[in-house]
C-alpha positions in Angstrom: 101.0 -77.7 269.5 98.8 -76.7 272.2 100.1 -77.7 275.9 103.5 -78.1 275.1 103.8 -74.2 273.8 101.8 -73.0 276.4 103.7 -74.8 279.2 106.9 -74.2 277.6 106.5 -70.5 277.8 105.9 -70.5 281.3 109.0 -72.0 282.0 112.1 -69.7 282.9 114.7 -68.9 280.3 117.2 -71.1 282.3 114.7 -74.1 282.1 113.7 -73.6 278.4 117.9 -73.3 277.3 117.9 -76.5 279.2 115.3 -78.5 277.4 116.9 -76.9 274.1 120.2 -78.6 275.1 118.7 -81.6 275.8 116.9 -81.9 272.7 120.1 -81.4 270.8 121.6 -84.4 272.6 118.6 -86.2 272.1 118.7 -85.9 268.3 122.3 -86.8 267.8 121.4 -89.8 270.3 118.6 -90.7 267.8 120.7 -90.3 264.8 123.3 -92.7 266.4 121.2 -94.9 267.7 118.3 -95.1 265.3 115.6 -93.7 267.4 112.6 -91.7 265.8 113.8 -88.1 265.4 110.3 -86.7 266.2 109.6 -88.7 269.3 113.1 -87.8 270.4 112.5 -83.9 270.0 109.3 -84.1 271.5 110.1 -86.0 274.9 113.0 -83.7 275.3 111.2 -80.5 275.2 108.4 -82.1 277.2 110.3 -83.6 279.8 110.6 -80.4 282.2 107.3 -79.1 281.7 106.3 -79.6 285.0 109.7 -79.0 286.7 109.1 -75.4 288.0 106.0 -75.9 289.7 105.7 -75.8 293.7 106.1 -79.4 295.6 102.5 -78.8 296.7 101.3 -78.0 293.5 103.0 -81.0 291.8 101.4 -83.1 294.7 97.9 -81.8 294.1 98.6 -82.1 290.1 100.0 -85.9 290.4 96.6 -86.6 292.7 94.4 -85.1 290.2 95.9 -86.9 287.3 95.4 -90.1 289.4 98.9 -91.1 289.8 99.7 -93.8 292.2 102.2 -92.0 294.6 105.3 -93.5 296.3 106.2 -92.5 300.1 109.6 -91.2 298.6 107.6 -89.2 295.8 105.5 -88.0 298.7 108.4 -86.7 300.7 109.9 -85.2 297.4 107.2 -84.3 295.2 109.9 -82.8 292.9 110.1 -86.3 291.6 106.8 -86.2 290.1 107.6 -83.5 287.7 108.2 -86.3 285.0 105.0 -88.1 285.5 102.9 -84.9 285.4 104.6 -83.7 282.4 104.1 -87.1 280.5 100.4 -87.5 281.8 99.7 -84.1 280.3 100.9 -84.8 276.9 99.3 -88.2 276.9 95.7 -86.4 278.1 96.4 -84.1 274.9 97.3 -86.9 272.8 100.7 -85.3 272.0 103.1 -88.2 271.3 103.1 -91.9 272.1 103.8 -94.5 274.7 107.6 -94.4 274.2 107.4 -90.4 274.3 105.5 -90.4 277.8 107.3 -93.7 279.1 110.7 -91.4 278.6 109.0 -88.3 280.0 107.8 -90.2 282.9 110.8 -91.8 283.8 113.5 -89.3 282.8 114.4 -88.5 286.9 113.9 -91.8 288.5 114.8 -94.1 285.5 113.2 -97.6 286.0 114.3 -101.0 285.0 113.0 -102.6 281.2 113.2 -98.7 279.6 112.9 -98.4 275.9 115.5 -97.1 273.7 114.0 -93.8 274.0 113.5 -93.7 277.9 117.2 -94.6 278.2 118.6 -91.9 275.7 115.9 -89.3 277.6 117.6 -90.0 281.1 121.1 -89.9 279.5 120.5 -86.7 277.4 118.9 -85.0 280.5 122.3 -86.1 282.6 124.7 -85.1 280.0 123.6 -82.0 278.3 126.6 -79.5 278.3 125.3 -77.4 280.5 126.0 -80.0 283.3 129.0 -79.6 285.0 130.3 -82.9 286.6 133.6 -84.7 286.7 132.4 -87.6 284.4 130.0 -85.8 281.9 132.2 -85.7 279.3 133.2 -89.9 279.6 129.1 -90.4 279.8 128.9 -88.5 276.6 131.4 -90.6 274.7 130.0 -93.6 276.0 126.6 -92.6 274.9 127.6 -91.7 271.7 130.2 -94.3 270.7 129.3 -97.2 272.7 125.7 -97.9 273.5 122.7 -96.6 275.5 122.7 -99.2 277.9 126.4 -99.0 279.0 125.8 -95.0 279.1 122.6 -95.5 281.1 124.0 -98.1 283.7 127.2 -95.7 284.5 124.8 -92.7 284.4 122.8 -94.3 287.2 125.8 -95.5 289.1 127.0 -92.2 289.2 123.5 -90.4 290.1 122.9 -93.0 292.8 126.8 -92.1 294.3 125.8 -88.4 294.1 122.7 -88.5 295.7 124.0 -90.6 298.7 126.9 -88.3 299.2 124.2 -85.6 299.5 122.3 -87.9 302.2 119.6 -88.5 299.7 117.6 -91.7 299.1 117.8 -92.7 295.4 114.3 -93.8 294.1 113.4 -97.3 294.3 112.9 -97.3 290.5 116.6 -96.2 290.0 117.7 -98.9 292.3 115.8 -101.6 290.6 117.2 -100.3 287.2 120.8 -100.5 288.2 120.1 -103.9 289.8 118.7 -104.9 286.5 121.9 -104.6 285.2 124.0 -106.6 287.3 127.4 -106.1 287.7 127.4 -104.8 284.1 129.7 -101.6 283.8 
């Protein structure tokens, strides 16, 4: 698989295991919500390929790849790990637009995302290695109700978490939750 295998092999055992758990959740969500299995697995396995790069290296790689950087991303370059990984796979012609979109937005979320992108945001947030109070409830919503309902609830929970730590949510995350109005 080239770049995927090479980059994955460079990740720590912790990050590899996280990606494998995300892939397992993605495969379940893909089956339940009729998403393409192969794309779901590729998005999950590729989502954190750039996550362990230093902040400076992420910023430099994003610039090299021609990504437009927002002030919040310059202030916290870890937000760029999704866009960088998505561009690596795109340049290697691995996957498709839905896969690249899912990887690109898996941390920041965004309005009007495809079901695959919503599923990856959810799977990354609810994989069994995560330990927060609402994890099991969000997993149940994702598996028994709808991706949209789980997406909105996870967005709101993520925003609450960030704000409780004195961090500013990415503008795309705010746009995403706002696009659903008062739902959930």
